[in-house]
C-alpha positions as CSV (number, residue, x, y, z in Angstrom):
1,M,10.5,-87.2,1.0
2,M,10.6,-83.6,0.2
3,A,11.7,-81.2,2.8
4,E,8.9,-79.0,4.1
5,Q,9.2,-75.5,2.4
6,A,9.8,-72.6,4.9
7,P,7.1,-70.0,4.8
8,P,8.2,-66.7,3.1
9,L,9.8,-64.1,5.4
10,P,7.6,-60.9,5.8
11,P,9.0,-58.0,4.1
12,L,11.4,-55.9,6.1
13,R,9.9,-52.7,7.3
14,P,12.0,-49.8,6.1
15,S,13.7,-47.8,8.7
16,A,12.8,-44.4,9.6
17,L,15.9,-43.0,7.8
18,Q,14.9,-44.9,4.7
19,R,11.3,-43.6,4.8
20,V,12.7,-40.1,5.0
21,R,15.0,-40.6,2.1
22,A,12.2,-42.1,0.0
23,R,9.9,-39.2,0.8
24,W,12.6,-36.8,0.0
25,R,13.2,-38.4,-3.4
26,E,9.4,-38.3,-4.0
27,L,9.3,-34.6,-3.2
28,A,12.4,-33.9,-5.4
29,A,10.8,-35.7,-8.3
30,R,7.8,-33.2,-8.4
31,R,10.1,-30.2,-9.4
32,P,9.2,-27.3,-7.4
33,W,7.7,-24.3,-9.1
34,V,10.6,-22.0,-9.2
35,D,13.6,-24.5,-9.6
36,G,13.6,-28.1,-9.9
37,A,17.1,-28.1,-8.2
38,L,15.9,-26.4,-5.1
39,T,15.0,-29.5,-3.2
40,R,18.4,-30.9,-3.9
41,V,20.2,-27.8,-2.6
42,H,17.9,-26.8,0.3
43,L,20.1,-28.5,2.9
44,P,23.3,-27.1,1.5
45,L,21.8,-23.6,1.6
46,L,20.8,-24.1,5.2
47,A,24.3,-25.4,6.0
48,L,26.0,-22.4,4.1
49,F,23.8,-19.9,6.0
50,A,24.5,-21.5,9.3
51,A,28.1,-21.5,8.6
52,S,28.1,-17.8,7.8
53,R,26.3,-17.1,11.1
54,L,28.7,-19.1,13.0
55,A,31.5,-17.1,11.4
56,L,29.8,-13.9,12.5
57,Q,29.5,-15.2,16.0
58,A,33.3,-15.8,15.9
59,T,33.9,-12.0,15.0
60,G,31.9,-11.0,18.2
61,I,28.4,-10.3,16.8
62,R,25.8,-10.9,19.5
63,F,22.1,-10.8,19.4
64,N,20.8,-7.5,21.1
65,L,17.7,-8.3,23.1
66,D,16.1,-5.0,24.2
67,L,12.5,-5.0,25.6
68,A,12.5,-1.4,26.3
69,W,11.2,-0.2,22.8
70,M,8.3,2.2,22.9
71,F,6.2,-0.2,20.8
72,L,6.3,-2.9,23.4
73,A,4.1,-3.4,26.5
74,D,5.4,-4.2,29.9
75,P,7.1,-7.6,29.9
76,A,5.4,-8.8,33.1
77,A,1.9,-7.9,31.6
78,L,2.7,-9.8,28.4
79,S,3.9,-12.9,30.4
80,S,0.9,-13.0,32.9
81,H,-2.0,-11.9,30.7
82,L,-1.0,-11.9,27.1
83,L,-4.4,-11.6,25.3
84,E,-5.7,-8.9,27.6
85,T,-2.5,-6.9,27.3
86,V,-2.5,-7.2,23.4
87,F,-6.2,-6.5,23.2
88,Y,-5.8,-3.1,25.2
89,F,-2.6,-2.1,23.4
90,H,-3.5,0.7,21.1
91,A,-0.2,2.6,20.5
92,F,1.4,0.4,17.9
93,A,0.7,-2.6,15.8
94,P,0.5,-5.7,18.1
95,G,2.7,-8.3,16.2
96,T,5.9,-7.7,18.1
97,N,4.0,-7.8,21.4
98,I,2.4,-11.1,20.5
99,L,5.8,-12.5,19.7
100,T,7.3,-11.2,22.8
101,G,4.6,-12.6,25.0
102,L,4.9,-16.1,23.4
103,L,8.6,-16.1,24.0
104,L,8.2,-15.0,27.5
105,K,5.7,-17.9,28.1
106,I,7.7,-20.6,26.2
107,A,11.2,-19.8,27.3
108,P,11.2,-17.3,30.1
109,D,14.7,-18.4,31.3
110,H,16.3,-18.6,27.9
111,L,14.6,-15.5,26.3
112,Q,17.9,-14.5,24.6
113,T,18.4,-17.8,22.9
114,A,14.7,-18.1,21.9
115,A,14.7,-14.7,20.3
116,A,17.9,-15.2,18.6
117,T,16.6,-18.6,17.2
118,V,13.5,-16.7,15.7
119,F,15.6,-14.2,14.1
120,F,17.9,-16.8,12.8
121,A,14.9,-18.5,11.2
122,S,13.9,-15.1,9.8
123,G,17.4,-14.6,8.4
124,Y,17.3,-18.0,6.6
125,L,13.8,-17.3,5.3
126,L,15.1,-14.1,3.7
127,F,18.2,-15.9,2.4
128,V,16.4,-18.7,0.7
129,S,13.7,-16.4,-0.6
130,M,16.1,-14.1,-2.2
131,F,17.7,-17.2,-3.8
132,Q,14.4,-18.2,-5.3
133,L,13.4,-14.8,-6.3
134,A,16.7,-14.3,-8.1
135,R,16.0,-17.5,-10.0
136,V,12.6,-15.9,-11.1
137,I,14.4,-12.8,-12.3
138,G,16.5,-14.9,-14.6
139,L,19.7,-15.7,-12.7
140,G,21.3,-19.0,-12.9
141,S,21.6,-21.1,-9.7
142,R,25.2,-20.0,-8.9
143,A,24.5,-16.3,-9.6
144,A,21.3,-16.4,-7.5
145,L,23.3,-18.1,-4.7
146,L,25.9,-15.4,-4.9
147,L,23.3,-12.7,-4.8
148,S,21.5,-14.1,-1.8
149,V,24.8,-14.6,0.1
150,A,26.0,-11.0,-0.6
151,F,22.6,-9.6,0.7
152,S,22.7,-11.7,3.8
153,L,26.2,-10.3,4.6
154,L,25.3,-6.6,4.1
155,P,26.1,-4.6,7.3
156,Q,22.2,-3.9,7.7
157,S,21.3,-7.4,7.2
158,I,23.6,-8.6,9.9
159,Y,22.8,-5.6,12.3
160,F,19.0,-6.1,12.0
161,E,19.1,-9.8,12.1
162,N,20.8,-9.4,15.5
163,L,18.5,-6.8,16.9
164,Y,15.0,-7.5,18.5
165,L,13.1,-5.2,16.4
166,Y,10.3,-5.9,13.8
167,T,12.4,-4.5,10.7
168,H,14.2,-7.7,9.8
169,L,11.0,-9.9,10.4
170,C,9.0,-7.6,8.1
171,T,11.8,-7.8,5.4
172,S,11.7,-11.6,5.5
173,L,8.0,-11.7,5.3
174,S,8.0,-9.2,2.4
175,C,10.3,-11.5,0.4
176,L,8.2,-14.4,1.2
177,A,5.0,-12.5,0.1
178,A,6.8,-11.8,-3.2
179,L,7.4,-15.4,-3.7
180,L,4.0,-16.5,-2.7
181,F,2.4,-13.9,-5.0
182,V,4.1,-15.2,-8.1
183,R,3.3,-18.7,-7.1
184,A,-0.4,-17.9,-6.5
185,L,-0.6,-16.3,-10.0
186,R,0.7,-19.5,-11.5
187,V,-1.1,-22.1,-9.4
188,G,-4.3,-20.2,-9.2
189,S,-5.8,-22.1,-6.2
190,W,-7.4,-20.4,-3.3
191,R,-5.0,-22.1,-1.0
192,A,-2.1,-20.4,-2.7
193,W,-3.8,-17.0,-2.5
194,L,-4.7,-17.8,1.2
195,A,-0.9,-18.3,1.9
196,F,-0.1,-15.0,0.2
197,Y,-2.7,-12.9,2.0
198,A,-2.0,-14.5,5.4
199,T,1.6,-13.2,5.0
200,C,0.2,-9.8,4.1
201,T,-1.8,-9.8,7.2
202,G,1.1,-10.8,9.2
203,L,3.0,-7.9,7.9
204,G,0.0,-5.6,8.7
205,W,0.0,-6.8,12.3
206,L,3.8,-6.1,12.6
207,Y,4.4,-2.9,10.9
208,T,1.8,0.0,10.4
209,T,3.3,1.0,7.0
210,Y,1.5,-2.1,5.6
211,H,-1.9,-0.8,6.5
212,L,-5.4,-1.6,5.2
213,L,-5.1,0.4,2.1
214,W,-2.0,-1.5,1.1
215,F,-3.7,-4.8,1.9
216,C,-6.6,-3.6,-0.4
217,M,-4.2,-2.8,-3.1
218,M,-2.8,-6.3,-2.8
219,V,-6.2,-7.8,-3.4
220,G,-6.7,-5.5,-6.4
221,G,-3.3,-6.5,-7.7
222,G,-4.3,-10.2,-7.4
223,L,-7.7,-9.6,-9.1
224,L,-6.0,-7.5,-11.9
225,L,-3.4,-10.0,-12.7
226,A,-5.1,-13.4,-12.1
227,D,-6.7,-15.2,-15.0
228,R,-10.2,-14.2,-15.5
229,G,-11.7,-17.7,-14.5
230,R,-9.6,-17.6,-11.3
231,R,-10.5,-14.3,-9.7
232,R,-13.0,-15.8,-7.5
233,R,-10.3,-17.9,-6.0
234,V,-8.5,-14.6,-5.2
235,L,-11.3,-13.3,-3.1
236,L,-11.8,-16.7,-1.4
237,G,-8.1,-16.8,-0.4
238,A,-8.2,-13.2,0.7
239,A,-11.4,-13.5,2.8
240,A,-10.0,-14.8,6.1
241,P,-6.9,-12.7,6.2
242,A,-8.9,-9.6,5.2
243,A,-11.3,-10.4,8.2
244,L,-8.3,-10.6,10.5
245,F,-6.8,-7.5,9.2
246,V,-10.0,-5.6,9.4
247,A,-10.7,-6.9,13.0
248,L,-7.6,-5.1,14.3
249,Y,-8.8,-1.8,12.9
250,L,-12.3,-2.4,14.1
251,K,-11.1,-3.3,17.6
252,N,-9.2,0.0,17.8
253,Y,-12.1,1.9,16.5
254,L,-14.7,0.5,18.8
255,V,-12.5,0.5,21.9
256,F,-10.3,3.7,21.3
257,G,-12.1,5.5,18.6
258,V,-9.2,5.3,16.1
259,F,-9.7,3.2,12.9
260,G,-6.2,2.0,12.4
261,A,-3.4,-0.3,13.5
262,T,-1.9,2.4,15.7
263,T,-3.0,5.5,17.5
264,W,0.3,7.2,17.0
265,G,-0.2,8.3,13.4
266,G,-0.5,11.9,14.3
267,A,2.8,11.7,16.3
268,N,4.6,10.2,13.2
269,L,3.4,13.1,11.0
270,T,4.6,15.6,13.6
271,L,8.1,14.6,12.9
272,A,7.7,15.7,9.3
273,T,5.8,18.9,10.0
274,T,5.7,20.9,13.2
275,H,8.8,19.3,14.6
276,R,10.8,20.9,11.7
277,M,9.7,24.5,12.6
278,Q,11.9,27.1,14.1
279,P,11.3,27.2,17.8
280,A,10.4,30.9,17.8
281,L,7.9,30.5,15.1
282,R,6.3,27.5,16.8
283,E,6.0,29.3,20.0
284,R,4.3,32.1,18.3
285,W,1.8,29.8,16.5
286,I,1.0,28.2,19.9
287,R,0.3,31.6,21.5
288,E,-2.0,32.4,18.6
289,G,-3.9,29.3,18.9
290,K,-2.8,27.9,15.5
291,L,-1.0,24.9,17.3
292,S,-1.8,23.1,20.6
293,P,0.8,23.3,23.4
294,F,1.7,19.7,22.6
295,A,3.6,21.0,19.6
296,A,6.3,22.2,21.9
297,I,6.8,18.8,23.5
298,S,8.9,16.0,21.9
299,V,7.0,13.2,20.5
300,F,9.3,10.9,22.5
301,A,8.5,12.6,25.8
302,P,7.1,10.4,28.6
303,P,3.5,10.7,29.5
304,D,4.1,12.6,32.7
305,Q,5.2,15.6,30.6
306,Y,1.6,15.9,29.5
307,L,-0.2,15.7,32.9
308,R,-0.4,19.5,33.4
309,F,-2.8,19.7,30.5
310,F,-5.2,17.0,31.9
311,P,-7.4,16.8,35.0
312,A,-5.8,15.5,38.2
313,D,-8.3,12.8,38.5
314,L,-7.6,11.5,35.0
315,H,-8.5,7.7,34.7
316,F,-8.9,5.4,31.7
317,P,-11.0,2.2,31.8
318,W,-8.5,0.0,30.0
319,P,-5.8,-2.1,31.7
320,G,-2.4,-0.7,31.1
321,S,-3.6,2.8,30.1
322,N,-3.0,4.5,33.4
323,E,0.6,3.7,34.4
324,L,3.0,6.3,33.6
325,W,5.8,3.8,33.6
326,R,6.2,0.1,32.7
327,P,6.8,-1.5,36.1
328,S,9.2,-4.1,34.9
329,L,11.5,-1.8,33.1
330,R,10.9,1.8,34.6
331,E,10.6,3.0,31.1
332,P,7.8,5.4,29.8
333,N,4.5,3.8,29.0
334,Y,3.6,5.0,25.6
335,N,0.3,3.1,25.7
336,H,-1.0,5.6,28.2
337,G,-4.6,6.7,27.6
338,L,-3.7,10.4,27.4
339,F,-1.9,9.7,24.2
340,L,-5.2,9.2,22.4
341,A,-6.1,12.8,22.9
342,V,-2.4,14.1,22.5
343,N,-1.9,12.3,19.2
344,R,-5.3,13.3,17.9
345,Q,-4.4,16.9,18.5
346,R,-0.9,16.4,17.1
347,R,-2.6,15.3,13.9
348,E,-4.6,18.5,13.7
349,D,-1.4,20.5,14.3
350,S,0.3,18.7,11.4
351,L,-2.6,19.3,9.1
352,E,-2.6,23.0,10.0
353,F,1.1,23.2,9.2
354,I,0.6,21.6,5.8
355,R,-2.3,23.9,5.0
356,S,-0.5,26.9,6.1
357,R,3.1,26.1,4.8
358,P,2.7,23.5,1.9
359,R,6.0,24.6,0.4
360,D,7.9,24.0,3.7
361,Y,6.3,20.5,3.9
362,V,7.3,19.6,0.4
363,A,10.7,21.0,1.0
364,T,11.0,18.6,4.0
365,V,9.7,15.7,2.1
366,L,12.0,16.1,-0.9
367,G,14.9,17.9,0.8
368,K,15.2,15.9,4.0
369,N,13.1,12.7,4.1
370,L,13.8,11.6,0.5
371,P,17.6,11.8,0.7
372,G,17.5,10.5,4.3
373,L,15.5,7.4,3.1
374,F,18.5,6.4,1.0
375,G,21.2,7.0,3.6
376,S,23.0,4.3,5.6
377,S,20.4,1.9,7.1
378,T,22.7,1.2,10.1
379,H,22.8,4.9,11.2
380,W,19.0,5.4,11.8
381,H,18.8,5.7,15.6
382,P,18.7,9.2,17.3
383,R,21.4,7.9,19.7
384,D,23.5,6.3,17.0
385,A,26.7,7.9,18.1
386,S,26.3,6.9,21.9
387,P,26.9,3.6,23.6
388,K,23.2,3.5,24.0
389,A,22.7,2.9,20.3
390,P,21.1,-0.5,19.3
391,H,24.0,-1.2,17.1
392,Y,26.8,-0.2,19.5
393,Q,27.9,-3.7,20.1
394,H,27.6,-4.8,16.5
395,R,29.7,-1.9,15.6
396,Q,32.4,-2.9,18.0
397,A,32.7,-6.2,16.0
398,L,32.1,-5.0,12.4
399,G,32.6,-1.3,12.5
400,A,35.5,-1.2,10.0
401,Y,33.3,-3.3,7.6
402,E,30.4,-1.0,8.0
403,R,32.5,2.1,7.4
404,A,34.0,0.6,4.2
405,Y,30.5,-0.4,3.0
406,D,29.1,3.1,3.6
407,A,32.2,4.7,1.8
408,L,31.6,2.5,-1.2
409,V,27.8,2.7,-1.4
410,H,26.7,6.0,0.2
411,R,29.4,8.4,-0.9
412,L,29.4,8.9,-4.7
413,P,27.8,10.3,-6.9
414,I,25.9,12.1,-4.2
415,R,27.2,12.0,-0.6
416,G,24.8,10.4,1.7
417,V,22.6,8.9,-1.1
418,G,25.5,7.3,-3.1
419,L,24.6,4.8,-5.6
420,Y,21.0,4.9,-4.8
421,A,20.9,8.0,-6.9
422,L,20.9,5.7,-9.9
423,L,17.7,3.9,-8.6
424,P,15.3,6.0,-10.6
425,I,16.9,4.9,-13.8
426,F,16.4,1.2,-12.9
427,C,12.8,1.9,-11.7
428,A,12.0,3.6,-15.0
429,W,13.3,0.6,-16.9
430,A,11.4,-1.8,-14.7
431,L,8.2,0.1,-15.2
432,R,8.8,0.0,-19.0
433,S,9.6,-3.7,-18.9
434,V,6.5,-4.4,-16.9
435,W,4.3,-2.4,-19.3
436,R,5.8,-4.2,-22.2
437,G,5.6,-7.6,-20.6
438,F,1.8,-7.2,-19.8
439,R,1.0,-5.9,-23.2
440,R,2.8,-8.7,-25.0
441,R,1.8,-11.4,-22.5
442,E,4.8,-13.5,-23.4
443,P,4.7,-16.8,-21.3
444,A,8.4,-17.0,-20.9
445,R,8.6,-13.6,-19.3
446,G,5.3,-13.9,-17.2
447,R,6.8,-14.7,-13.9
448,R,9.5,-12.1,-14.2
449,T,7.2,-9.4,-15.2
450,E,4.8,-10.2,-12.3
451,L,7.8,-10.2,-9.8
452,L,9.1,-6.9,-11.2
453,A,5.6,-5.4,-11.0
454,F,5.3,-6.5,-7.3
455,C,8.9,-5.2,-6.4
456,L,8.3,-1.9,-8.1
457,F,5.0,-1.3,-6.3
458,Q,6.4,-2.2,-2.9
459,V,9.3,0.1,-3.4
460,C,7.2,3.1,-4.5
461,F,4.7,2.5,-1.8
462,V,7.1,2.4,1.1
463,V,9.2,5.1,-0.2
464,G,6.2,7.3,-0.6
465,A,4.7,6.5,2.9
466,S,8.0,6.8,4.6
467,C,8.7,10.3,3.1
468,L,5.2,11.8,3.4
469,F,4.2,10.6,6.9
470,T,7.2,10.6,9.1
471,S,10.9,11.4,9.3
472,Q,14.2,10.6,11.2
473,E,14.2,6.8,10.7
474,A,13.5,6.6,7.1
475,S,16.8,4.7,6.1
476,R,15.6,1.9,8.4
477,Y,12.2,1.8,6.7
478,R,14.0,1.3,3.4
479,Y,15.5,-1.9,4.5
480,G,12.0,-3.4,4.4
481,V,12.1,-3.1,0.5
482,E,16.0,-3.4,0.1
483,P,15.6,-6.9,-1.4
484,F,13.3,-5.5,-4.0
485,I,15.6,-2.8,-4.9
486,W,18.4,-5.4,-5.4
487,L,16.1,-7.5,-7.5
488,I,15.2,-4.5,-9.7
489,V,18.7,-3.5,-10.3
490,T,19.8,-7.1,-10.9
491,A,17.0,-7.6,-13.5
492,G,18.0,-4.3,-15.3
493,V,21.8,-5.3,-15.4
494,L,20.8,-8.7,-16.6
495,A,18.6,-7.2,-19.3
496,A,21.3,-4.8,-20.5
497,R,23.9,-7.5,-20.5
498,Q,21.6,-9.7,-22.7
499,R,21.0,-6.9,-25.0
500,V,24.7,-6.2,-25.5
501,A,25.3,-9.9,-26.1
502,R,22.5,-9.9,-28.6
503,R,23.8,-6.9,-30.3
504,A,27.3,-8.5,-30.5
505,R,25.9,-11.6,-32.1
506,E,24.0,-9.6,-34.8
507,L,27.3,-7.7,-35.6
508,D,29.2,-10.9,-35.8
509,A,26.5,-12.4,-38.1
510,Q,26.8,-9.5,-40.6
511,P,28.9,-10.1,-43.7
512,A,32.2,-8.3,-43.7
């Protein structure tokens, strides 16, 4: 009698770890658009970045969480009624206020750790984006890794990554936008363009330099460079982000009468115009009525310095627009309603100065703002030399490294500007390379040409806006496009090296 055969055992269910490994292998087999090895090195990149940050912690670097910035609303208001506070906040772009309010709601007892975690993630995003962009430029994996490591360890990268300020967040998003732009041109789907334009809107909500005109130029660039049959997808991907971008401007226009992300544009322009006048001349212009009395008051003065110019019963209908001081911090409230009239008049004062003294304005732009833009990015704050400087603690840990870097980069050939004096040469080469690349339409050079065009535009736009419309903190503004400067220079050096190598091979091939 035959033994009864046992029923087959059911297949073993793979463990969670096995399923993760299988999914990882599946993703790795698809070869990402930039580099097929990226999925295999992603975890090592994260481990390397985390190790570098632990090493910086060991040197004494600590995250500087300061909520007293003039572009922030009162923390108590952000914590208790975030949406209302952001809606009636007109002074500056609302992105950092939204982030602050969310952190206050999510981790009120661990705000320092939560903020440091967000900026660590921003630092890693910048690190891995630089790696991928360097691969697009034409570097090998090792050289791209070396470039991204070097950039992440610059004094300005370390300092801004450990300072609660929008600067580092914008730099990371800018690099991500460059990556998404090149990807959208290759993939061509509306979802790829949606990702790119959503990132652009995030930049616009964080930093007013990336304003609506810049966003329109990004849409125009997508339409210009996309294949003819895919341009409708560009518009489809841009529709929702554009609506969100315009909504911010329309809200400020309908509620406060200013079509912009900030009502402080006039104050920023003051720093490049009437602020630079000789005090005696400025006082004479005020007496003559060419300037308003506000021209004699610092743009950083608290709102109580302006009360003598307004009725005693002054009252504004918007929440947060009547308090002279932010209650939680006892710091000036720069979202006070009177600044609407003050900054509107400051704008008129600045335009009067430009009309009356155009040469002085151009001299300020070219003689002060432009050289200052290429100065050290870690010495931007007006109180930089005092213990109240935002980088004071960072400097206690890495001051010697910062001084050595400044001496190497910002001393020769022009003191203060340093090696950045050579940037026009590389920008001219990049412009020529982009022009030739688009004319020839060589497939192998397509992505590099597109990336160079994106980098060149961002550098020119931010440099122009920073020099023309404000002053004092220009070197900090440059950090927003610092990765693009590095990529342009790297591409130029790489092209020169390839040309020299090609010429050497041609000489070797010639008969003796």
